[in-house]
The first five atom37 places (N, CA, C, CB, O) and aatype in JSON, in Angstrom:
{
  "aatype": [12, 5, 16, 16, 13, 5, 6, 0, 11, 10, 5, 10, 10, 19, 11, 14, 8, 19, 16, 15, 3, 7, 15, 19, 0, 12, 8, 19, 11, 9, 2, 1, 3, 6, 14, 3, 13, 2, 5, 16, 15, 0, 1, 7, 3, 14, 16, 9, 10, 11, 1, 6, 0, 6, 16, 3, 10, 10, 9, 12, 3, 7, 8, 16, 0, 19, 9, 7, 7, 9, 13, 16, 1, 2, 16, 7, 1, 2, 10, 3, 5, 19, 14, 13, 13, 7, 3, 9, 14, 9, 10, 7, 10, 10, 13, 5, 1, 1, 1, 0, 15, 3, 16, 1, 15, 6, 10, 19, 9, 13, 10, 16, 14, 1, 9, 19, 2, 1, 0, 6, 0, 10, 7, 1],
  "atom_mask": [
    [1, 1, 1, 1, 1],
    [1, 1, 1, 1, 1],
    [1, 1, 1, 1, 1],
    [1, 1, 1, 1, 1],
    [1, 1, 1, 1, 1],
    [1, 1, 1, 1, 1],
    [1, 1, 1, 1, 1],
    [1, 1, 1, 1, 1],
    [1, 1, 1, 1, 1],
    [1, 1, 1, 1, 1],
    [1, 1, 1, 1, 1],
    [1, 1, 1, 1, 1],
    [1, 1, 1, 1, 1],
    [1, 1, 1, 1, 1],
    [1, 1, 1, 1, 1],
    [1, 1, 1, 1, 1],
    [1, 1, 1, 1, 1],
    [1, 1, 1, 1, 1],
    [1, 1, 1, 1, 1],
    [1, 1, 1, 1, 1],
    [1, 1, 1, 1, 1],
    [1, 1, 1, 0, 1],
    [1, 1, 1, 1, 1],
    [1, 1, 1, 1, 1],
    [1, 1, 1, 1, 1],
    [1, 1, 1, 1, 1],
    [1, 1, 1, 1, 1],
    [1, 1, 1, 1, 1],
    [1, 1, 1, 1, 1],
    [1, 1, 1, 1, 1],
    [1, 1, 1, 1, 1],
    [1, 1, 1, 1, 1],
    [1, 1, 1, 1, 1],
    [1, 1, 1, 1, 1],
    [1, 1, 1, 1, 1],
    [1, 1, 1, 1, 1],
    [1, 1, 1, 1, 1],
    [1, 1, 1, 1, 1],
    [1, 1, 1, 1, 1],
    [1, 1, 1, 1, 1],
    [1, 1, 1, 1, 1],
    [1, 1, 1, 1, 1],
    [1, 1, 1, 1, 1],
    [1, 1, 1, 0, 1],
    [1, 1, 1, 1, 1],
    [1, 1, 1, 1, 1],
    [1, 1, 1, 1, 1],
    [1, 1, 1, 1, 1],
    [1, 1, 1, 1, 1],
    [1, 1, 1, 1, 1],
    [1, 1, 1, 1, 1],
    [1, 1, 1, 1, 1],
    [1, 1, 1, 1, 1],
    [1, 1, 1, 1, 1],
    [1, 1, 1, 1, 1],
    [1, 1, 1, 1, 1],
    [1, 1, 1, 1, 1],
    [1, 1, 1, 1, 1],
    [1, 1, 1, 1, 1],
    [1, 1, 1, 1, 1],
    [1, 1, 1, 1, 1],
    [1, 1, 1, 0, 1],
    [1, 1, 1, 1, 1],
    [1, 1, 1, 1, 1],
    [1, 1, 1, 1, 1],
    [1, 1, 1, 1, 1],
    [1, 1, 1, 1, 1],
    [1, 1, 1, 0, 1],
    [1, 1, 1, 0, 1],
    [1, 1, 1, 1, 1],
    [1, 1, 1, 1, 1],
    [1, 1, 1, 1, 1],
    [1, 1, 1, 1, 1],
    [1, 1, 1, 1, 1],
    [1, 1, 1, 1, 1],
    [1, 1, 1, 0, 1],
    [1, 1, 1, 1, 1],
    [1, 1, 1, 1, 1],
    [1, 1, 1, 1, 1],
    [1, 1, 1, 1, 1],
    [1, 1, 1, 1, 1],
    [1, 1, 1, 1, 1],
    [1, 1, 1, 1, 1],
    [1, 1, 1, 1, 1],
    [1, 1, 1, 1, 1],
    [1, 1, 1, 0, 1],
    [1, 1, 1, 1, 1],
    [1, 1, 1, 1, 1],
    [1, 1, 1, 1, 1],
    [1, 1, 1, 1, 1],
    [1, 1, 1, 1, 1],
    [1, 1, 1, 0, 1],
    [1, 1, 1, 1, 1],
    [1, 1, 1, 1, 1],
    [1, 1, 1, 1, 1],
    [1, 1, 1, 1, 1],
    [1, 1, 1, 1, 1],
    [1, 1, 1, 1, 1],
    [1, 1, 1, 1, 1],
    [1, 1, 1, 1, 1],
    [1, 1, 1, 1, 1],
    [1, 1, 1, 1, 1],
    [1, 1, 1, 1, 1],
    [1, 1, 1, 1, 1],
    [1, 1, 1, 1, 1],
    [1, 1, 1, 1, 1],
    [1, 1, 1, 1, 1],
    [1, 1, 1, 1, 1],
    [1, 1, 1, 1, 1],
    [1, 1, 1, 1, 1],
    [1, 1, 1, 1, 1],
    [1, 1, 1, 1, 1],
    [1, 1, 1, 1, 1],
    [1, 1, 1, 1, 1],
    [1, 1, 1, 1, 1],
    [1, 1, 1, 1, 1],
    [1, 1, 1, 1, 1],
    [1, 1, 1, 1, 1],
    [1, 1, 1, 1, 1],
    [1, 1, 1, 1, 1],
    [1, 1, 1, 1, 1],
    [1, 1, 1, 1, 1],
    [1, 1, 1, 0, 1],
    [1, 1, 1, 1, 1]
  ],
  "atom_positions": [
    [[131.12, 49.31, 102.67], [131.73, 50.62, 102.58], [132.9, 50.67, 103.56], [130.7, 51.74, 102.88], [132.81, 50.18, 104.68]],
    [[133.98, 51.27, 103.12], [135.19, 51.36, 103.94], [135.58, 52.83, 104.12], [136.35, 50.57, 103.3], [135.54, 53.62, 103.18]],
    [[135.96, 53.16, 105.35], [136.39, 54.53, 105.65], [137.91, 54.53, 105.78], [135.72, 55.07, 106.95], [138.48, 53.66, 106.44]],
    [[138.56, 55.5, 105.16], [140.01, 55.63, 105.28], [140.34, 56.89, 106.06], [140.68, 55.65, 103.89], [139.6, 57.87, 106.03]],
    [[141.46, 56.85, 106.75], [141.92, 57.99, 107.54], [142.53, 59.02, 106.61], [142.94, 57.55, 108.62], [143.31, 58.68, 105.72]],
    [[142.19, 60.29, 106.83], [142.75, 61.38, 106.05], [143.11, 62.52, 107.01], [141.76, 61.86, 104.94], [142.3, 62.89, 107.85]],
    [[144.31, 63.06, 106.86], [144.74, 64.13, 107.75], [144.03, 65.44, 107.4], [146.26, 64.32, 107.66], [143.87, 65.78, 106.23]],
    [[143.62, 66.15, 108.42], [143.1, 67.51, 108.26], [144.17, 68.41, 108.87], [141.66, 67.72, 108.96], [144.34, 68.44, 110.09]],
    [[144.88, 69.15, 108.02], [146.04, 69.88, 108.51], [146.11, 71.27, 107.91], [147.32, 69.11, 108.2], [145.5, 71.57, 106.89]],
    [[146.89, 72.09, 108.57], [147.24, 73.41, 108.08], [148.67, 73.3, 107.57], [147.09, 74.54, 109.19], [149.57, 72.93, 108.32]],
    [[148.88, 73.62, 106.28], [150.19, 73.4, 105.68], [150.61, 74.63, 104.88], [150.16, 72.15, 104.77], [149.82, 75.22, 104.15]],
    [[151.88, 75.01, 105.03], [152.47, 76.12, 104.29], [153.7, 75.6, 103.57], [152.83, 77.31, 105.24], [154.67, 75.17, 104.2]],
    [[153.65, 75.63, 102.23], [154.79, 75.2, 101.41], [155.37, 76.43, 100.71], [154.37, 74.11, 100.37], [154.64, 77.17, 100.06]],
    [[156.68, 76.65, 100.84], [157.34, 77.8, 100.25], [158.55, 77.32, 99.45], [157.75, 78.83, 101.34], [159.38, 76.58, 99.97]],
    [[158.66, 77.77, 98.18], [159.84, 77.5, 97.36], [160.51, 78.85, 97.11], [159.46, 76.77, 96.0], [160.08, 79.6, 96.23]],
    [[161.57, 79.16, 97.88], [162.24, 80.47, 97.72], [163.33, 80.44, 96.65], [162.84, 80.9, 99.05], [163.91, 79.4, 96.35]],
    [[163.6, 81.61, 96.11], [164.69, 81.8, 95.14], [165.24, 83.21, 95.33], [164.2, 81.57, 93.64], [164.48, 84.18, 95.28]],
    [[166.55, 83.34, 95.54], [167.17, 84.64, 95.72], [167.45, 85.25, 94.34], [168.48, 84.53, 96.56], [168.09, 84.62, 93.5]],
    [[166.97, 86.47, 94.13], [167.19, 87.14, 92.85], [168.52, 87.9, 92.88], [166.02, 88.11, 92.53], [169.13, 88.04, 93.94]],
    [[168.96, 88.39, 91.72], [170.26, 89.06, 91.62], [170.3, 90.4, 92.37], [170.61, 89.3, 90.16], [171.38, 90.86, 92.75]],
    [[169.15, 91.03, 92.6], [169.14, 92.31, 93.32], [168.96, 92.14, 94.84], [168.02, 93.19, 92.79], [168.82, 93.14, 95.55]],
    [[168.97, 90.9, 95.34], [168.88, 90.67, 96.78], [167.48, 90.51, 97.31], [0.0, 0.0, 0.0], [167.28, 90.48, 98.52]],
    [[166.51, 90.4, 96.43], [165.14, 90.11, 96.86], [164.92, 88.6, 96.87], [164.1, 90.81, 95.92], [165.77, 87.84, 96.42]],
    [[163.78, 88.18, 97.39], [163.45, 86.76, 97.45], [162.15, 86.53, 96.69], [163.33, 86.26, 98.93], [161.11, 87.08, 97.04]],
    [[162.23, 85.72, 95.64], [161.03, 85.3, 94.91], [160.55, 84.0, 95.54], [161.32, 85.13, 93.35], [161.34, 83.08, 95.75]],
    [[159.26, 83.92, 95.83], [158.73, 82.73, 96.5], [157.46, 82.27, 95.82], [158.47, 83.01, 97.98], [156.61, 83.07, 95.44]],
    [[157.35, 80.96, 95.68], [156.08, 80.35, 95.29], [155.48, 79.8, 96.59], [156.27, 79.21, 94.17], [156.09, 78.95, 97.23]],
    [[154.3, 80.28, 96.97], [153.7, 79.93, 98.25], [152.39, 79.18, 98.01], [153.46, 81.21, 99.11], [151.55, 79.6, 97.21]],
    [[152.23, 78.07, 98.71], [150.99, 77.29, 98.65], [150.53, 77.03, 100.08], [151.18, 75.95, 97.86], [151.29, 76.5, 100.89]],
    [[149.28, 77.4, 100.37], [148.72, 77.25, 101.71], [147.51, 76.34, 101.62], [148.34, 78.62, 102.32], [146.61, 76.56, 100.81]],
    [[147.48, 75.31, 102.47], [146.33, 74.42, 102.56], [145.78, 74.48, 103.98], [146.71, 72.96, 102.18], [146.53, 74.44, 104.95]],
    [[144.47, 74.58, 104.08], [143.83, 74.5, 105.39], [142.68, 73.5, 105.25], [143.32, 75.91, 105.89], [141.61, 73.83, 104.73]],
    [[142.92, 72.29, 105.71], [141.92, 71.22, 105.66], [141.41, 71.0, 107.08], [142.51, 69.9, 105.06], [142.18, 70.96, 108.03]],
    [[140.08, 70.87, 107.2], [139.5, 70.65, 108.52], [138.29, 69.76, 108.42], [139.13, 71.99, 109.18], [137.63, 69.74, 107.38]],
    [[137.98, 69.02, 109.47], [136.8, 68.15, 109.43], [135.52, 68.98, 109.41], [136.79, 67.2, 110.63], [135.41, 70.01, 110.08]],
    [[134.55, 68.52, 108.64], [133.25, 69.17, 108.53], [132.21, 68.25, 109.16], [132.88, 69.5, 107.03], [131.79, 67.27, 108.55]],
    [[131.8, 68.57, 110.37], [130.86, 67.71, 111.1], [129.42, 67.95, 110.65], [130.98, 67.96, 112.6], [128.53, 67.21, 111.07]],
    [[129.18, 68.96, 109.8], [127.84, 69.18, 109.25], [127.58, 68.24, 108.07], [127.67, 70.64, 108.81], [126.43, 67.86, 107.83]],
    [[128.62, 67.86, 107.33], [128.51, 66.93, 106.21], [129.22, 65.64, 106.63], [129.14, 67.53, 104.89], [130.45, 65.62, 106.73]],
    [[128.47, 64.59, 106.86], [129.07, 63.34, 107.31], [128.78, 62.23, 106.31], [128.54, 62.95, 108.71], [127.86, 62.32, 105.5]],
    [[129.59, 61.18, 106.39], [129.39, 60.03, 105.53], [128.23, 59.19, 106.08], [130.69, 59.17, 105.43], [127.63, 59.56, 107.09]],
    [[127.93, 58.09, 105.42], [126.83, 57.22, 105.86], [127.09, 56.64, 107.25], [126.63, 56.08, 104.85], [126.15, 56.35, 107.99]],
    [[128.36, 56.47, 107.6], [128.71, 55.93, 108.93], [128.81, 57.01, 109.99], [130.02, 55.17, 108.86], [129.02, 56.7, 111.17]],
    [[128.66, 58.28, 109.6], [128.75, 59.38, 110.57], [130.11, 60.01, 110.66], [0.0, 0.0, 0.0], [130.31, 60.93, 111.46]],
    [[131.08, 59.55, 109.85], [132.41, 60.13, 109.85], [132.36, 61.5, 109.15], [133.44, 59.19, 109.14], [131.68, 61.64, 108.14]],
    [[133.07, 62.5, 109.68], [133.04, 63.83, 109.04], [133.79, 63.83, 107.71], [133.64, 64.89, 109.98], [134.75, 63.08, 107.54]],
    [[133.36, 64.67, 106.8], [134.08, 64.86, 105.55], [135.17, 65.91, 105.8], [133.12, 65.31, 104.39], [135.24, 66.49, 106.88]],
    [[136.01, 66.15, 104.81], [137.11, 67.1, 104.96], [136.82, 68.33, 104.09], [138.47, 66.45, 104.57], [136.62, 68.21, 102.88]],
    [[136.81, 69.51, 104.72], [136.7, 70.77, 103.99], [138.1, 71.18, 103.58], [136.0, 71.88, 104.85], [138.99, 71.29, 104.43]],
    [[138.32, 71.41, 102.29], [139.65, 71.78, 101.81], [139.62, 73.22, 101.32], [140.12, 70.82, 100.68], [138.8, 73.59, 100.49]],
    [[140.55, 74.02, 101.86], [140.74, 75.4, 101.4], [142.19, 75.53, 100.97], [140.37, 76.44, 102.51], [143.1, 75.04, 101.64]],
    [[142.4, 76.22, 99.85], [143.74, 76.31, 99.31], [143.97, 77.68, 98.69], [143.99, 75.2, 98.28], [143.09, 78.23, 98.02]],
    [[145.16, 78.22, 98.91], [145.57, 79.47, 98.27], [146.97, 79.24, 97.73], [145.53, 80.68, 99.28], [147.81, 78.61, 98.37]],
    [[147.22, 79.78, 96.52], [148.54, 79.62, 95.89], [148.9, 80.93, 95.2], [148.54, 78.41, 94.87], [148.07, 81.51, 94.49]],
    [[150.13, 81.39, 95.41], [150.55, 82.68, 94.83], [152.06, 82.73, 94.67], [150.06, 83.85, 95.7], [152.79, 81.93, 95.25]],
    [[152.5, 83.7, 93.88], [153.93, 83.99, 93.72], [154.19, 85.37, 94.3], [154.38, 83.9, 92.21], [153.43, 86.31, 94.04]],
    [[155.27, 85.5, 95.07], [155.61, 86.76, 95.73], [157.05, 87.15, 95.42], [155.4, 86.66, 97.25], [157.91, 86.29, 95.21]],
    [[157.3, 88.45, 95.39], [158.66, 88.98, 95.29], [158.81, 89.97, 96.45], [158.94, 89.68, 93.88], [158.17, 91.02, 96.46]],
    [[159.66, 89.61, 97.42], [159.81, 90.4, 98.64], [161.27, 90.76, 98.83], [159.26, 89.63, 99.87], [162.16, 89.93, 98.63]],
    [[161.52, 92.0, 99.22], [162.89, 92.41, 99.53], [163.34, 91.73, 100.82], [163.0, 93.96, 99.66], [162.53, 91.45, 101.7]],
    [[164.63, 91.47, 100.93], [165.21, 90.82, 102.11], [164.85, 91.59, 103.38], [166.74, 90.71, 101.97], [165.13, 92.79, 103.48]],
    [[164.23, 90.91, 104.33], [163.86, 91.52, 105.61], [162.52, 92.22, 105.63], [0.0, 0.0, 0.0], [162.06, 92.62, 106.7]],
    [[161.87, 92.38, 104.48], [160.54, 93.0, 104.45], [159.47, 91.93, 104.67], [160.3, 93.73, 103.1], [159.74, 90.74, 104.56]],
    [[158.25, 92.37, 104.98], [157.17, 91.45, 105.31], [156.05, 91.53, 104.29], [156.63, 91.75, 106.71], [155.65, 92.61, 103.87]],
    [[155.55, 90.36, 103.89], [154.36, 90.26, 103.03], [153.24, 89.64, 103.85], [154.66, 89.42, 101.73], [153.49, 88.8, 104.71]],
    [[152.01, 90.05, 103.57], [150.85, 89.54, 104.3], [149.92, 88.86, 103.3], [150.1, 90.69, 105.05], [149.56, 89.43, 102.28]],
    [[149.56, 87.63, 103.61], [148.58, 86.89, 102.81], [147.36, 86.69, 103.68], [149.17, 85.51, 102.3], [147.45, 86.13, 104.77]],
    [[146.21, 87.13, 103.19], [144.96, 86.98, 103.92], [143.89, 86.47, 102.99], [0.0, 0.0, 0.0], [144.15, 86.16, 101.83]],
    [[142.69, 86.39, 103.5], [141.56, 86.03, 102.65], [141.1, 84.6, 102.8], [0.0, 0.0, 0.0], [140.2, 84.18, 102.07]],
    [[141.67, 83.83, 103.73], [141.16, 82.49, 103.97], [140.19, 82.61, 105.15], [142.32, 81.44, 104.27], [140.6, 82.56, 106.31]],
    [[138.91, 82.77, 104.82], [137.88, 83.03, 105.81], [137.15, 81.75, 106.19], [136.89, 84.06, 105.29], [137.02, 80.83, 105.38]],
    [[136.69, 81.7, 107.43], [135.85, 80.6, 107.91], [134.69, 81.2, 108.68], [136.66, 79.61, 108.8], [134.87, 82.08, 109.52]],
    [[133.49, 80.71, 108.38], [132.3, 81.14, 109.13], [131.48, 79.91, 109.45], [131.46, 82.19, 108.32], [131.07, 79.17, 108.56]],
    [[131.24, 79.7, 110.74], [130.42, 78.59, 111.2], [129.18, 79.14, 111.89], [131.22, 77.65, 112.15], [129.28, 79.92, 112.84]],
    [[128.03, 78.72, 111.42], [126.78, 79.13, 112.05], [126.02, 77.88, 112.47], [125.92, 80.02, 111.1], [126.14, 76.83, 111.85]],
    [[125.24, 78.02, 113.51], [124.45, 76.88, 113.98], [123.29, 77.33, 114.84], [0.0, 0.0, 0.0], [123.33, 78.38, 115.48]],
    [[122.26, 76.5, 114.85], [121.1, 76.73, 115.71], [120.78, 75.43, 116.4], [119.87, 77.27, 114.9], [120.86, 74.36, 115.8]],
    [[120.4, 75.53, 117.66], [120.13, 74.34, 118.44], [118.86, 74.55, 119.25], [121.32, 74.0, 119.37], [118.61, 75.64, 119.77]],
    [[118.07, 73.51, 119.36], [116.83, 73.56, 120.14], [116.83, 72.38, 121.1], [115.56, 73.51, 119.22], [116.87, 71.23, 120.69]],
    [[116.8, 72.68, 122.4], [116.67, 71.67, 123.44], [115.3, 71.85, 124.06], [117.82, 71.77, 124.51], [114.88, 72.97, 124.34]],
    [[114.6, 70.74, 124.29], [113.28, 70.86, 124.9], [112.98, 69.64, 125.76], [112.2, 71.02, 123.83], [113.57, 68.57, 125.57]],
    [[112.07, 69.83, 126.69], [111.58, 68.73, 127.52], [110.6, 67.92, 126.67], [110.9, 69.27, 128.86], [109.68, 68.5, 126.08]],
    [[110.78, 66.58, 126.59], [109.87, 65.78, 125.77], [108.4, 66.03, 126.16], [110.2, 64.29, 125.92], [108.09, 66.25, 127.33]],
    [[107.54, 66.0, 125.2], [106.11, 66.23, 125.27], [105.76, 67.68, 125.61], [105.49, 65.3, 126.3], [105.03, 68.32, 124.85]],
    [[106.27, 68.23, 126.72], [105.93, 69.59, 127.13], [106.45, 70.64, 126.14], [106.49, 69.88, 128.52], [105.81, 71.67, 125.93]],
    [[107.58, 70.37, 125.53], [108.14, 71.3, 124.55], [107.34, 71.37, 123.27], [0.0, 0.0, 0.0], [107.49, 72.33, 122.51]],
    [[106.5, 70.37, 123.0], [105.7, 70.32, 121.78], [104.34, 71.01, 121.92], [105.49, 68.89, 121.37], [103.63, 71.17, 120.93]],
    [[103.98, 71.43, 123.11], [102.68, 72.09, 123.33], [102.74, 73.49, 122.74], [102.31, 72.13, 124.86], [103.67, 74.25, 123.06]],
    [[101.77, 73.87, 121.89], [101.79, 75.22, 121.3], [101.79, 76.31, 122.38], [100.6, 75.41, 120.37], [101.1, 76.16, 123.39]],
    [[102.51, 77.35, 122.19], [102.69, 78.53, 123.04], [103.24, 78.16, 124.41], [101.37, 79.27, 123.2], [104.3, 78.68, 124.79]],
    [[102.59, 77.31, 125.16], [103.06, 76.91, 126.49], [104.4, 76.15, 126.4], [102.01, 76.03, 127.18], [105.2, 76.18, 127.33]],
    [[104.62, 75.49, 125.28], [105.85, 74.72, 125.08], [107.1, 75.58, 125.07], [0.0, 0.0, 0.0], [108.2, 75.07, 125.32]],
    [[106.96, 76.89, 124.79], [108.13, 77.79, 124.8], [108.79, 77.85, 126.17], [107.71, 79.2, 124.37], [109.99, 78.11, 126.27]],
    [[108.01, 77.62, 127.23], [108.57, 77.61, 128.58], [109.47, 76.4, 128.82], [107.45, 77.63, 129.61], [110.29, 76.4, 129.74]],
    [[109.32, 75.37, 128.0], [110.07, 74.13, 128.17], [111.11, 73.93, 127.07], [109.11, 72.94, 128.21], [111.58, 72.81, 126.83]],
    [[111.47, 75.02, 126.4], [112.44, 74.96, 125.32], [113.61, 75.91, 125.59], [111.78, 75.3, 123.98], [113.48, 76.91, 126.29]],
    [[114.74, 75.55, 125.02], [115.89, 76.45, 125.05], [116.46, 76.49, 123.64], [116.97, 75.98, 126.09], [116.85, 75.46, 123.09]],
    [[116.51, 77.69, 123.06], [117.04, 77.88, 121.7], [118.38, 78.6, 121.8], [116.03, 78.68, 120.81], [118.54, 79.56, 122.56]],
    [[119.34, 78.12, 121.0], [120.66, 78.73, 120.97], [121.09, 78.92, 119.53], [121.7, 77.87, 121.74], [120.83, 78.08, 118.67]],
    [[121.74, 80.03, 119.27], [122.29, 80.31, 117.95], [123.76, 80.71, 118.12], [121.48, 81.45, 117.21], [124.12, 81.4, 119.07]],
    [[124.58, 80.27, 117.19], [125.99, 80.64, 117.24], [126.44, 81.08, 115.84], [126.87, 79.45, 117.75], [125.96, 80.56, 114.83]],
    [[127.35, 82.03, 115.82], [127.92, 82.54, 114.57], [129.38, 82.87, 114.84], [127.13, 83.8, 114.04], [129.68, 83.87, 115.49]],
    [[130.27, 82.04, 114.35], [131.7, 82.2, 114.59], [132.4, 82.5, 113.27], [132.3, 80.93, 115.27], [132.23, 81.77, 112.29]],
    [[133.18, 83.57, 113.24], [133.91, 83.96, 112.04], [135.39, 84.07, 112.37], [133.37, 85.29, 111.45], [135.77, 84.56, 113.43]],
    [[136.21, 83.61, 111.44], [137.65, 83.74, 111.63], [138.33, 83.91, 110.27], [138.23, 82.5, 112.38], [137.79, 83.5, 109.24]],
    [[139.5, 84.51, 110.29], [140.29, 84.7, 109.07], [141.71, 84.27, 109.37], [140.25, 86.18, 108.58], [142.28, 84.6, 110.4]],
    [[142.27, 83.52, 108.44], [143.66, 83.11, 108.55], [144.52, 84.14, 107.83], [143.87, 81.67, 107.96], [144.36, 84.35, 106.63]],
    [[145.44, 84.78, 108.56], [146.35, 85.77, 107.99], [147.77, 85.26, 108.21], [146.14, 87.2, 108.65], [148.14, 84.87, 109.31]],
    [[148.56, 85.27, 107.13], [149.92, 84.75, 107.2], [150.9, 85.88, 106.89], [150.1, 83.56, 106.21], [150.75, 86.58, 105.9]],
    [[151.9, 86.04, 107.75], [152.95, 87.03, 107.58], [154.23, 86.3, 107.2], [153.14, 87.89, 108.87], [154.67, 85.4, 107.92]],
    [[154.84, 86.69, 106.08], [156.09, 86.08, 105.63], [157.18, 87.14, 105.6], [155.91, 85.43, 104.23], [157.02, 88.18, 104.96]],
    [[158.3, 86.87, 106.29], [159.45, 87.77, 106.29], [160.69, 86.96, 105.93], [159.63, 88.48, 107.69], [161.27, 86.31, 106.8]],
    [[161.09, 86.98, 104.67], [162.3, 86.23, 104.3], [163.56, 86.98, 104.7], [162.31, 85.96, 102.79], [163.62, 88.21, 104.63]],
    [[164.56, 86.23, 105.12], [165.87, 86.8, 105.46], [166.93, 85.94, 104.79], [166.08, 86.88, 107.02], [166.95, 84.72, 104.95]],
    [[167.82, 86.58, 104.05], [168.93, 85.87, 103.41], [170.03, 85.72, 104.44], [169.45, 86.62, 102.12], [170.59, 86.72, 104.89]],
    [[170.34, 84.49, 104.83], [171.27, 84.23, 105.92], [172.71, 84.54, 105.5], [171.16, 82.78, 106.39], [173.38, 85.34, 106.16]],
    [[173.19, 83.94, 104.43], [174.54, 84.2, 103.95], [174.41, 84.98, 102.65], [175.37, 82.86, 103.76], [174.47, 84.4, 101.56]],
    [[174.24, 86.28, 102.76], [173.91, 87.15, 101.63], [174.95, 87.11, 100.51], [173.74, 88.57, 102.11], [174.57, 87.04, 99.35]],
    [[176.28, 87.15, 100.82], [177.32, 87.17, 99.81], [177.31, 85.87, 99.0], [178.7, 87.39, 100.47], [177.47, 85.91, 97.78]],
    [[177.13, 84.74, 99.67], [177.1, 83.44, 98.97], [175.83, 83.3, 98.14], [177.21, 82.29, 99.99], [175.88, 82.77, 97.03]],
    [[174.69, 83.77, 98.67], [173.42, 83.64, 97.96], [173.39, 84.5, 96.69], [172.26, 84.05, 98.88], [172.78, 84.11, 95.69]],
    [[174.05, 85.65, 96.72], [174.09, 86.52, 95.57], [175.25, 86.23, 94.62], [174.17, 87.95, 96.03], [175.39, 86.88, 93.58]],
    [[176.07, 85.24, 94.97], [177.17, 84.82, 94.11], [178.32, 85.82, 94.08], [0.0, 0.0, 0.0], [178.97, 85.96, 93.04]],
    [[178.58, 86.51, 95.16], [179.66, 87.51, 95.21], [180.83, 87.0, 95.97], [179.18, 88.81, 95.82], [181.83, 87.7, 96.11]]
  ]
}
């Protein structure tokens, strides 16, 4: 079995087009790839979690559009214990430490297009 390197990256691709009324039409593609240490290969290498959003927007020059909805939630539970003593019923609770974590995040992207040379872009 062979493992290959793969980038886990946050990527924003935008294809803008200036319309005749001075607005900006954009095709937007967002990728958020990250390593997943909960799902590993046979060698222990993490797999890649891929999240993707793709949309078309029409925004007036200088106005702002907001893209949201790329959510991440990581939960975990951990048990540390002293060998042998942690396995004793009831009394073993004194030799254990339990931890729980719940982390939530949302990726929100703000896009504000500005036409730099407005007369040339509009063909005037």
